[in-house]
C-alpha positions as a Markdown table, in Angstrom:
| # | Residue | x | y | z |
|---|---|---|---|---|
| 1 | Met | 17.7 | -113.7 | 368.9 |
| 2 | Leu | 14.7 | -110.6 | 369.1 |
| 3 | Met | 13.1 | -112.4 | 366.0 |
| 4 | Ala | 12.9 | -115.5 | 367.6 |
| 5 | Leu | 11.7 | -114.0 | 370.3 |
| 6 | Leu | 8.7 | -112.3 | 368.6 |
| 7 | Ile | 7.8 | -115.4 | 366.5 |
| 8 | Gln | 7.9 | -117.8 | 369.3 |
| 9 | Ala | 6.0 | -115.4 | 371.7 |
| 10 | Pro | 2.5 | -116.0 | 370.4 |
| 11 | Ala | 3.2 | -120.0 | 370.2 |
| 12 | Asp | 3.6 | -120.0 | 373.9 |
| 13 | Ala | 1.0 | -118.0 | 374.5 |
| 14 | Leu | -1.1 | -120.2 | 372.2 |
| 15 | Ala | 0.1 | -123.5 | 373.8 |
| 16 | Leu | -1.0 | -122.0 | 377.3 |
| 17 | Ala | -4.0 | -121.4 | 376.3 |
| 18 | Gly | -5.0 | -124.6 | 376.1 |
| 19 | Asn | -4.9 | -125.3 | 372.4 |
| 20 | Pro | -2.0 | -127.4 | 371.3 |
| 21 | Ala | -1.8 | -127.1 | 367.1 |
| 22 | Pro | -2.8 | -123.3 | 367.3 |
| 23 | Phe | -2.5 | -123.7 | 363.1 |
| 24 | Thr | -4.7 | -126.7 | 362.3 |
| 25 | Pro | -8.4 | -126.1 | 361.0 |
| 26 | Ile | -10.9 | -127.1 | 363.6 |
| 27 | Ala | -13.1 | -128.2 | 360.7 |
| 28 | Pro | -11.2 | -129.7 | 357.3 |
| 29 | Lys | -12.7 | -128.3 | 354.4 |
| 30 | Thr | -14.3 | -130.7 | 351.7 |
| 31 | Phe | -14.2 | -129.7 | 348.0 |
| 32 | Asp | -16.8 | -130.0 | 345.8 |
| 33 | Pro | -16.3 | -129.7 | 342.3 |
| 34 | Thr | -19.7 | -130.8 | 340.9 |
| 35 | Gly | -20.9 | -127.0 | 340.8 |
| 36 | Val | -17.5 | -126.1 | 338.9 |
| 37 | Leu | -18.4 | -128.3 | 336.7 |
| 38 | Leu | -21.5 | -127.8 | 335.9 |
| 39 | Trp | -20.5 | -124.0 | 335.2 |
| 40 | Ala | -17.9 | -125.1 | 333.2 |
| 41 | Leu | -20.5 | -127.2 | 331.4 |
| 42 | Val | -23.3 | -124.6 | 331.6 |
| 43 | Leu | -20.4 | -122.0 | 329.4 |
| 44 | Ile | -19.3 | -124.6 | 327.3 |
| 45 | Val | -22.9 | -125.1 | 325.9 |
| 46 | Ala | -23.1 | -120.9 | 325.7 |
| 47 | Ala | -20.7 | -120.9 | 323.8 |
| 48 | Val | -21.3 | -123.5 | 321.0 |
| 49 | Val | -24.7 | -122.2 | 320.7 |
| 50 | Gly | -23.2 | -118.8 | 320.2 |
| 51 | Ser | -20.9 | -119.6 | 317.5 |
| 52 | Leu | -23.4 | -121.7 | 316.1 |
| 53 | Ile | -25.6 | -118.7 | 315.8 |
| 54 | Ile | -23.2 | -116.3 | 314.5 |
| 55 | Ala | -21.9 | -118.9 | 311.6 |
| 56 | Leu | -25.8 | -119.0 | 310.5 |
| 57 | Val | -26.0 | -115.5 | 310.4 |
| 58 | Arg | -22.7 | -115.0 | 308.8 |
| 59 | Asp | -23.5 | -117.7 | 305.9 |
| 60 | Arg | -27.2 | -115.5 | 305.5 |
| 61 | Tyr | -25.1 | -112.1 | 305.6 |
| 62 | Arg | -22.6 | -113.3 | 303.0 |
| 63 | Lys | -25.9 | -115.1 | 300.8 |
| 64 | Ala | -27.5 | -111.5 | 300.4 |
| 65 | Ala | -24.3 | -109.7 | 299.9 |
| 66 | Ala | -23.0 | -111.9 | 297.1 |
| 67 | Gly | -26.6 | -111.8 | 295.5 |
| 68 | Asp | -26.2 | -108.1 | 295.4 |
| 69 | Ala | -23.3 | -108.5 | 293.8 |
| 70 | His | -23.9 | -110.8 | 291.4 |
| 71 | Asp | -26.9 | -108.3 | 290.4 |
| 72 | Ile | -23.9 | -105.5 | 290.0 |
| 73 | Gly | -21.4 | -107.5 | 288.2 |
| 74 | Ile | -24.2 | -108.6 | 285.5 |
| 75 | Met | -25.3 | -104.7 | 285.2 |
| 76 | Glu | -22.0 | -103.5 | 284.5 |
| 77 | His | -21.1 | -106.5 | 282.3 |
| 78 | Leu | -24.6 | -105.3 | 280.1 |
| 79 | Arg | -22.8 | -102.1 | 279.7 |
| 80 | Arg | -19.5 | -103.2 | 279.0 |
| 81 | Leu | -21.2 | -104.7 | 276.1 |
| 82 | Arg | -23.2 | -101.8 | 275.2 |
| 83 | Ala | -20.0 | -99.8 | 275.0 |
| 84 | Ser | -18.2 | -101.8 | 272.6 |
| 85 | Gly | -21.2 | -102.1 | 270.2 |
| 86 | Thr | -21.8 | -105.9 | 271.0 |
| 87 | Met | -25.4 | -104.9 | 272.6 |
| 88 | Thr | -27.8 | -102.9 | 270.9 |
| 89 | Glu | -29.6 | -100.4 | 273.0 |
| 90 | Gln | -32.1 | -101.8 | 272.5 |
| 91 | Glu | -31.1 | -104.8 | 273.5 |
| 92 | Phe | -28.9 | -103.4 | 277.0 |
| 93 | Gln | -32.7 | -101.7 | 278.2 |
| 94 | Ala | -34.7 | -105.0 | 278.0 |
| 95 | Ala | -31.7 | -107.0 | 279.5 |
| 96 | Arg | -31.9 | -104.0 | 281.6 |
| 97 | Ala | -35.5 | -103.9 | 283.1 |
| 98 | Arg | -35.3 | -107.8 | 283.5 |
| 99 | Leu | -32.8 | -107.9 | 285.8 |
| 100 | Ile | -34.6 | -104.5 | 287.7 |
| 101 | Asp | -37.7 | -106.7 | 287.9 |
| 102 | Arg | -35.4 | -109.5 | 289.3 |
| 103 | Val | -33.9 | -107.5 | 292.3 |
| 104 | Ser | -37.0 | -105.7 | 292.7 |
| 105 | Ala | -38.5 | -109.2 | 293.1 |
| 106 | Ser | -36.1 | -111.1 | 295.0 |
| 107 | Met | -36.1 | -107.3 | 297.4 |
| 108 | Asn | -40.2 | -107.5 | 298.0 |
| 109 | Ala | -39.8 | -111.3 | 298.3 |
| 110 | Lys | -37.5 | -110.5 | 301.3 |
| 111 | Gly | -39.4 | -107.8 | 302.3 |
| 112 | Arg | -37.7 | -105.0 | 301.7 |
| 113 | Thr | -38.6 | -101.8 | 299.0 |
| 114 | Pro | -36.5 | -100.8 | 296.2 |
| 115 | Ala | -35.4 | -97.6 | 294.9 |
| 116 | Gln | -37.1 | -96.7 | 292.3 |
| 117 | Pro | -34.7 | -95.6 | 289.1 |
| 118 | Ser | -34.5 | -92.8 | 287.8 |
| 119 | Asp | -34.0 | -90.9 | 284.9 |
| 120 | Thr | -33.2 | -87.5 | 285.3 |
| 121 | Pro | -29.8 | -87.1 | 286.5 |
| 122 | Ala | -28.2 | -85.7 | 289.8 |
| 123 | Pro | -28.3 | -81.9 | 289.3 |
| 124 | Ala | -25.1 | -79.8 | 289.4 |
| 125 | Pro | -23.9 | -78.7 | 292.7 |
| 126 | Gly | -24.5 | -75.2 | 292.8 |
| 127 | Pro | -22.9 | -72.7 | 295.1 |
| 128 | Ala | -24.5 | -73.9 | 298.5 |
| 129 | Asp | -23.0 | -77.3 | 298.6 |
| 130 | Ala | -19.8 | -74.9 | 297.2 |
| 131 | Ala | -17.0 | -75.0 | 300.0 |
| 132 | Pro | -16.7 | -71.5 | 301.8 |
| 133 | Ala | -14.2 | -69.3 | 300.5 |
| 134 | Arg | -10.5 | -68.9 | 302.7 |
| 135 | Lys | -9.4 | -65.5 | 303.8 |
| 136 | Pro | -6.0 | -65.2 | 302.8 |
| 137 | Gln | -3.3 | -65.3 | 305.6 |
| 138 | Gln | -1.8 | -62.3 | 306.7 |
| 139 | Pro | 2.4 | -62.5 | 307.9 |
| 140 | Asn | 2.7 | -63.0 | 311.0 |
| 141 | Gly | 5.6 | -60.8 | 311.7 |
| 142 | Pro | 7.6 | -57.7 | 309.6 |
| 143 | Gly | 8.5 | -59.0 | 306.9 |
């Protein structure tokens, strides 16, 4: 009963104030879907354009990586032929020079500078490159 009074009291007060329908809006709101449709269209176009850009970049990257991997595979094949005795050292050096020229030309066409091959071996690691020696650990208790 107390609850019914609490609910009824505000409705009665509004009816007494001259407002016969206290919960109806003064002006009905209309919904215009053109703004929502326009933004949805913009998002769809942006997603399609972004997908095309990603596909083009990925394709270009894969082609570049495949060309480099192919040249590396050829060099490994030449090394195996030389190691098995199928190819002489002179044939190997000539094929290696042709491959280096081809890779250098393709890198220059792409605007990159190739690293020059070195005939000198890499220096052996010295004492400065070695890991620091560890001190033996002392036991932590009586023993």
